[in-house]
C-alpha positions in Angstrom: 166.5 114.5 179.2 167.9 113.2 175.8 166.5 115.0 172.8 166.1 113.1 169.8 165.2 114.5 166.4 163.2 112.2 164.0 163.1 113.4 160.6 160.3 111.4 158.3 159.0 110.9 155.3 156.7 108.7 152.8 156.8 108.4 149.5 154.1 106.5 146.9 154.6 105.9 143.3 151.3 105.6 141.4 149.5 106.6 144.9 145.7 105.5 144.5 146.4 103.3 141.6 146.2 99.0 141.9 149.7 98.8 141.2 151.5 101.1 143.4 154.7 101.3 145.6 155.5 102.8 148.5 158.5 103.9 150.7 159.2 105.0 154.0 162.3 107.1 155.5 163.5 107.7 158.9 166.5 109.7 160.4 167.2 109.6 163.9 169.5 112.0 165.2 171.1 112.6 168.7 173.8 114.9 169.0 176.2 113.7 166.2 175.0 110.5 165.9 172.8 109.5 163.4 170.5 106.5 162.5 168.9 106.1 159.2 166.4 103.3 158.5 163.8 102.9 155.2 161.8 100.3 153.6 159.0 100.1 151.3 155.8 97.6 149.9 153.4 97.2 147.8 149.6 98.1 147.6 149.8 101.2 149.8 149.6 104.9 149.9 151.2 107.9 150.9 149.8 108.5 154.1 150.5 104.7 155.3 154.3 105.4 154.3 154.0 108.9 156.2 153.0 106.9 159.3 155.3 104.1 158.9 158.3 106.1 158.6 157.2 107.9 162.4 156.2 104.5 163.7 159.5 102.9 162.3 161.5 105.9 163.9 160.0 105.6 167.4 160.0 102.1 167.4 164.1 102.1 167.2 164.3 104.2 170.0 166.5 102.7 172.8 164.3 104.5 175.6 160.8 106.4 176.1 162.6 108.6 178.5 163.6 111.2 175.9 162.4 114.1 174.6 161.7 113.7 170.6 161.4 116.2 168.1 159.3 114.9 164.8 159.8 116.7 162.0 157.7 115.9 158.8 156.3 117.0 155.8 152.8 115.4 156.2 149.9 117.4 157.5 148.0 114.4 157.7 150.4 113.3 160.7 151.6 116.7 162.2 148.0 117.8 162.6 146.8 114.7 163.9 149.0 115.3 167.1 148.7 119.0 167.3 145.1 119.5 166.8 144.3 116.4 168.9 142.0 114.5 166.0 143.2 111.4 167.5 141.4 112.2 171.1 138.3 113.3 169.0 138.7 109.8 166.9 138.9 107.8 170.1 135.9 109.6 171.9 133.7 109.2 168.7 134.4 105.3 168.4 137.0 106.2 165.5 134.5 108.0 163.2 136.1 111.2 161.6 134.6 114.8 161.2 133.0 113.6 157.8 131.2 111.0 159.8 133.1 108.0 158.4 135.5 105.7 159.9 139.2 106.7 160.6 141.2 105.4 157.6 144.2 103.5 158.6 143.2 102.9 162.3 145.3 100.0 162.9 148.6 102.0 162.0 146.7 105.0 164.2 146.6 102.9 166.9 149.8 101.7 166.9 151.5 105.4 166.5 149.2 106.7 169.5 150.6 103.9 171.8 153.8 104.8 170.6 153.7 108.6 171.2 152.0 107.9 174.5 154.9 106.1 175.4 157.3 108.8 175.1 158.2 111.5 177.9 157.8 114.4 175.7 156.9 114.4 172.0 156.4 117.1 169.6 155.4 117.6 166.2 156.7 119.9 163.9 155.6 120.3 160.1 158.2 121.3 157.7 158.3 122.1 153.9 159.0 119.0 151.6 160.9 119.6 148.6 162.5 122.7 149.6 166.2 123.9 148.5 168.4 125.5 150.9 169.2 129.1 149.9 166.2 130.1 147.7 163.6 132.8 148.0 161.0 130.1 148.6 163.4 128.8 151.7 163.3 132.2 153.3 159.3 132.1 153.3 159.1 128.7 154.6 161.5 129.7 157.5 159.4 132.4 158.1 156.1 130.4 158.2 157.9 127.8 160.3 158.9 130.3 162.9 155.5 131.8 162.7 153.8 128.2 163.5 155.9 127.0 166.1 158.8 129.4 167.3 161.5 131.1 166.4 164.7 128.9 165.2 167.9 130.1 163.1 168.0 129.8 159.3 171.3 127.5 160.3 168.7 125.2 161.9 166.0 125.3 159.5 168.4 124.9 156.8 169.3 121.4 158.8 165.6 120.5 159.2 165.3 120.9 155.4 168.2 119.1 154.6 167.3 115.8 156.8 164.1 116.2 155.1 165.4 116.0 152.0 167.4 112.9 153.2 164.4 111.3 154.3 162.8 111.8 151.0 165.7 110.1 149.6 165.5 106.9 152.0 161.8 106.6 150.8 162.5 107.0 147.5 165.2 104.1 148.1 162.4 102.0 149.8 160.0 102.5 146.5 163.2 101.6 144.1 164.1 98.5 146.3 160.7 97.1 145.9 160.4 98.0 142.2 164.2 96.1 142.0 162.7 93.2 143.7 159.8 92.7 141.5 161.6 92.7 138.1 
């Protein structure tokens, strides 16, 4: 079965204000083949952009008969799937643990449908905005290994570099929207 690594990030300029602009970036990687996607929108949130990045990446797959590794710096997205929040939400009529309606329900429904259509999918949280070769890099590499299993420093460096590229794509999405509004 093919293994595709999906690196995603979302960004939001002036998050939680009336005049915000968001962007998302996605990198699909299969061996030496790489595809990048990005976009943006006005009046959004960082969480919506994080989810949109994953949705866009999964929609870009040519087949669902693959193994997908999703690497994201969004605890919101990663924890939802690794801790099965969505199953509890569905069982509770889309009410969260705080007894409030789940935010972004429409996006969650779309994302869950996509996730459940993939033969095998795994979610991994990576540290965002991390620089390779720093003291913090070693600390976060060790944390990643404790949480998800051991990967080499070289592979973790690759994950971080791709995450930073996805972040740059998300920021490009924000910049493109800003330019279009001028």
